[in-house]
C-alpha positions in Angstrom: 120.7 161.4 42.8 123.4 163.8 43.6 126.3 162.9 45.9 127.5 165.2 48.6 130.1 165.2 51.4 127.9 165.8 54.5 130.1 168.6 55.9 129.3 170.6 52.7 125.6 170.4 53.6 126.0 171.9 57.1 124.7 175.5 57.6 125.5 175.5 61.3 127.1 173.1 63.8 127.8 173.5 67.5 128.3 171.3 70.5 126.0 171.2 73.5 126.3 172.0 77.2 125.2 171.1 80.7 125.2 174.3 82.7 124.2 174.2 86.4 121.4 172.6 88.3 120.3 176.0 89.9 120.9 179.6 88.9 124.5 180.5 89.6 125.7 184.0 88.8 125.6 184.6 85.0 124.3 181.1 84.6 120.7 182.2 85.2 118.9 181.5 81.9 116.7 178.4 82.2 116.9 175.8 79.4 116.0 172.3 78.8 118.9 170.0 77.9 118.4 167.0 75.6 120.7 164.1 76.5 121.1 161.0 74.4 119.1 159.2 77.1 116.2 161.4 76.2 116.2 160.4 72.5 113.5 157.7 72.9 111.0 160.0 74.6 111.8 162.9 72.2 111.2 160.6 69.3 107.7 160.0 70.6 107.1 163.7 71.0 107.4 163.8 74.8 109.6 166.0 77.0 109.2 163.6 79.9 112.4 163.4 82.0 114.3 166.1 80.0 116.2 168.1 82.7 115.9 171.9 83.2 119.3 173.5 83.7 120.7 177.0 83.8 123.4 178.7 81.7 124.4 182.1 80.4 122.1 183.8 78.0 124.7 184.0 75.2 125.6 180.3 75.6 121.9 179.3 75.4 121.2 181.6 72.4 124.0 180.0 70.4 122.6 176.5 70.9 118.9 177.1 71.1 117.2 174.5 68.9 115.0 175.4 65.9 112.4 173.6 63.9 114.3 171.2 61.5 117.4 170.8 63.6 119.0 167.4 64.1 120.9 166.2 67.2 123.7 163.8 66.7 125.0 161.6 69.6 128.8 161.9 69.7 129.6 160.1 72.9 128.2 157.1 74.7 127.1 154.0 72.9 127.7 150.4 74.1 129.6 147.4 72.8 126.4 146.5 70.8 125.2 150.0 69.9 127.4 152.5 68.2 127.3 156.3 68.7 125.8 158.3 65.9 122.1 158.2 66.8 120.0 161.1 65.7 116.8 162.8 66.8 114.7 165.3 64.8 113.5 168.6 66.4 110.1 169.8 65.4 108.2 173.0 66.0 105.5 171.0 67.8 108.1 169.7 70.2 109.6 173.1 70.9 106.2 174.8 71.4 105.3 172.2 74.1 107.8 173.8 76.6 108.2 177.3 78.0 112.0 177.6 77.8 114.7 177.3 75.2 116.0 173.8 74.4 119.7 173.0 73.8 121.7 169.8 73.2 123.7 168.2 76.0 127.5 168.1 76.0 127.6 164.6 74.4 125.4 165.8 71.4 126.1 167.9 68.4 123.5 170.3 66.8 123.3 169.9 63.0 121.5 172.5 61.0 121.4 171.8 57.2 121.3 174.1 54.2 117.6 174.0 53.3 118.1 174.9 49.7 119.7 171.5 49.3 118.4 169.4 52.2 114.9 168.7 53.5 115.8 168.2 57.2 113.3 165.5 58.0 114.5 163.5 55.0 118.1 163.8 56.2 117.0 162.6 59.7 115.4 159.5 58.2 118.5 158.9 56.1 120.9 159.2 59.1 118.7 157.0 61.2 118.7 154.3 58.5 122.5 154.6 58.3 122.9 154.3 62.1 120.4 151.4 62.4 122.2 149.5 59.7 125.5 149.8 61.7 127.1 152.4 59.4 128.3 154.7 62.2 130.7 152.0 63.5 133.0 153.4 60.9 133.4 156.6 62.7 133.6 155.3 66.3 136.7 155.1 68.5 137.0 154.4 72.2 139.2 155.8 74.9 139.0 155.7 78.7 136.0 153.3 78.5 133.8 155.8 76.6 132.9 155.4 72.9 133.2 158.6 70.9 132.0 159.6 67.5 134.8 161.0 65.3 132.7 164.0 64.1 135.5 165.8 62.2 136.3 162.7 60.1 132.5 162.1 59.6 132.0 165.7 58.3 135.0 165.4 55.9 134.5 161.9 54.6 130.8 160.8 54.9 129.1 160.8 51.5 125.4 160.8 51.0 123.2 160.6 47.8 120.2 162.9 47.8 117.3 163.0 45.4 115.7 166.3 44.4 114.5 168.6 47.2 110.9 167.9 46.0 111.4 164.2 46.2 113.0 164.5 49.7 110.0 166.4 50.8 107.6 163.8 49.3 109.3 160.9 51.0 109.6 162.7 54.3 105.9 163.6 54.2 104.9 160.0 53.9 107.1 158.9 56.8 106.4 162.0 58.8 102.6 161.3 58.7 103.3 158.2 60.7 105.5 160.0 63.2 102.9 162.7 63.5 100.3 160.1 64.4 102.6 158.6 67.0 103.3 162.0 68.5 99.5 162.8 68.6 98.9 159.5 70.3 101.6 160.1 72.8 100.1 163.5 73.7 96.7 161.8 74.1 98.2 159.1 76.3 99.7 161.8 78.6 96.4 163.5 78.9 94.6 160.2 79.7 97.2 159.4 82.4 96.9 162.8 84.0 93.1 162.6 83.9 93.1 159.1 85.4 95.5 160.1 88.2 93.2 163.1 89.1 90.0 160.9 89.1 91.7 158.2 91.2 93.0 160.7 93.7 89.5 162.2 94.2 87.8 158.9 94.6 90.4 157.3 96.8 90.5 160.3 99.2 87.5 159.1 101.2 87.6 155.5 100.0 88.3 152.1 101.3 91.4 151.6 103.5 93.4 148.3 103.3 97.0 147.2 102.8 98.7 147.4 99.5 99.4 143.6 99.6 95.6 143.0 100.0 95.1 144.0 96.4 98.1 142.5 94.6 100.9 140.0 94.8 104.4 141.4 94.3 106.6 138.8 92.5 110.3 139.6 92.3 112.2 138.9 89.0 115.3 136.8 89.0 118.9 137.1 87.7 118.0 136.3 84.1 120.8 138.3 82.6 123.3 135.8 83.9 124.5 133.5 81.1 122.0 135.1 78.7 122.0 133.5 75.2 121.8 136.8 73.3 118.6 135.7 71.5 115.0 135.1 72.4 113.0 137.4 74.6 114.0 140.8 76.1 115.2 140.6 79.8 113.5 143.7 81.4 115.9 145.6 83.6 115.3 149.1 85.0 117.1 150.5 82.0 114.5 149.1 79.7 111.7 150.4 81.9 113.2 153.9 81.8 114.6 154.1 78.3 113.1 151.3 76.2 115.0 148.8 74.1 118.6 149.7 73.3 122.0 148.4 72.3 122.7 147.2 75.9 119.4 145.3 76.1 119.9 141.6 77.1 118.1 138.8 75.4 117.6 135.2 76.7 116.0 132.0 75.4 115.5 130.7 78.9 112.1 129.4 79.9 110.7 131.2 83.0 107.5 130.9 85.1 104.4 132.9 84.2 105.0 135.1 87.3 108.3 136.2 85.9 106.9 136.9 82.4 105.6 140.4 81.4 102.9 140.8 78.8 101.5 144.1 77.3 99.4 145.8 80.0 101.2 144.2 83.0 102.0 146.4 86.0 105.7 146.4 87.1 107.4 148.2 90.0 111.1 148.6 90.4 112.1 148.3 94.1 115.9 149.0 94.1 117.9 151.9 92.7 115.3 153.8 90.7 111.9 153.2 92.3 108.9 153.7 90.1 105.7 152.1 88.9 105.4 151.2 85.2 103.1 149.5 82.6 104.8 147.2 80.2 103.7 147.8 76.6 106.2 145.9 74.5 105.9 142.2 73.5 106.2 139.3 76.0 109.5 139.6 78.0 111.3 138.2 81.0 111.4 140.2 84.3 114.9 140.6 85.8 115.7 141.0 89.5 114.9 144.2 91.4 111.6 144.5 89.5 108.2 143.3 90.9 105.5 141.9 88.6 102.4 143.3 90.3 99.6 140.8 90.0 96.1 141.9 91.0 94.3 139.8 93.6 90.5 139.2 93.9 89.7 140.6 90.5 91.0 144.1 91.3 91.5 145.8 87.9 94.9 146.6 86.7 94.2 150.3 86.6 93.4 150.3 90.3 96.5 148.3 91.2 98.7 150.7 89.1 97.3 153.8 90.7 97.5 152.3 94.2 101.2 151.6 93.6 101.7 155.1 92.2 100.0 156.6 95.3 102.7 155.3 97.6 105.8 155.4 95.3 107.0 158.6 96.8 107.0 157.1 100.2 108.9 154.1 98.9 111.4 156.5 97.3 112.0 158.2 100.6 112.5 154.8 102.4 115.0 153.9 99.7 117.0 157.1 100.2 117.3 156.4 103.9 118.7 152.9 103.1 121.0 154.1 100.3 124.3 152.9 101.9 124.9 151.0 98.7 121.8 151.0 96.5 118.5 152.5 97.8 115.7 149.9 98.0 112.6 148.9 99.9 112.0 145.6 101.8 109.0 143.3 101.3 107.7 144.4 104.7 107.4 147.9 103.4 104.7 146.8 101.0 102.4 146.1 103.9 101.2 149.6 104.3 97.8 151.2 104.4 96.4 152.6 101.2 93.0 154.1 100.3 91.3 152.9 97.1 88.0 154.0 95.5 85.0 152.5 97.3 82.8 152.3 94.2 83.2 150.9 90.8 84.5 153.2 88.2 83.7 152.0 84.7 85.1 155.2 83.1 88.6 154.3 84.5 88.4 150.9 82.9 87.5 152.5 79.6 90.3 155.0 79.9 92.8 152.3 80.8 91.8 150.3 77.7 92.1 153.3 75.5 95.6 154.0 76.9 96.7 150.3 76.2 95.2 150.4 72.7 97.0 153.7 71.8 100.4 152.2 73.0 99.9 149.2 70.8 98.9 151.4 67.9 102.1 153.4 68.3 104.2 150.2 68.2 102.4 149.1 64.9 102.9 152.6 63.4 106.6 152.6 64.3 107.0 149.1 62.7 105.3 150.4 59.5 107.5 153.5 59.5 110.7 151.6 59.9 109.8 149.2 57.1 109.0 152.2 54.8 112.3 153.9 55.6 114.2 150.8 54.4 112.1 150.8 51.2 112.0 154.5 50.4 115.4 155.6 51.7 117.6 152.8 53.0 121.1 154.1 53.3 122.2 155.6 50.0 125.8 156.4 49.4 
């Protein structure tokens, strides 16, 4: 094992940008901008939610991401989660979009010397270091925002690296699990798109009834109040959009079945960010502003999910009109006409089950990968 100051291993480092929402003078080059909020989806190989922005051609070219680059979060974090998270950029990821990709302002692009560092190994090492709380050492806080002291990190942070061949071997073992997760994620997206198209065709001339005829909408409660910090996850909109993070609340409280989410349950946020979701993580507690959508009369979950999706844009428009404080819908808004397929669709049930199984497989693969990271790499200093 050879010890190195991490700054000596950098080939190229540069900060990110944000550009403009629309073309504006010289800022006319389209580019996707990866924020720290996008790290969870990027980790799964998905560009879902990554914003498209515009900047000058020269600015974009200097920051355009390449295969093997690592993004480091340098601002953000929470009282429970430090800055310093990383994400790995692969060729497969970059080839899935039509424009250049750059880091956002609160991220730093790290490109390592490949004669010494196998980039995927360095990514796993840095993630192990961050997960173990190592990046707290380089965090400070001002004006309410936690910042990563990158200059000190580059000059002081010491890593121990095995031979390049050994780095590649270990990264290959771990990467095979990530590749499977990424492949599953792409298949899930294809399944979701196909199901949405099938549902739309069948529902077009289907059976008309009210949304509340096919499901009960049970609101969550204020379960973050006086939370114990242990026990089950309390699902807020943040968890639905970004997954489990440092700000996630845990509570040991006992709640009713109707306020409990299990893998495969349909949820709908009705205030702030309105959307329909499927919960895939372990049993959790549903917080206020989120409905648990419980099918009635043996309607299948896939039908209830797509029925809610079919009217979510209408609900979003209603919420915008009511956004004096926080946009929302009222319970009466749920009593609206919808059209659902008039015939049974066994292929939809099969696709739904495949989707649910793939999500669970991804969770198992991630658990296995994380255990192997601790065993094969850990944080070596």
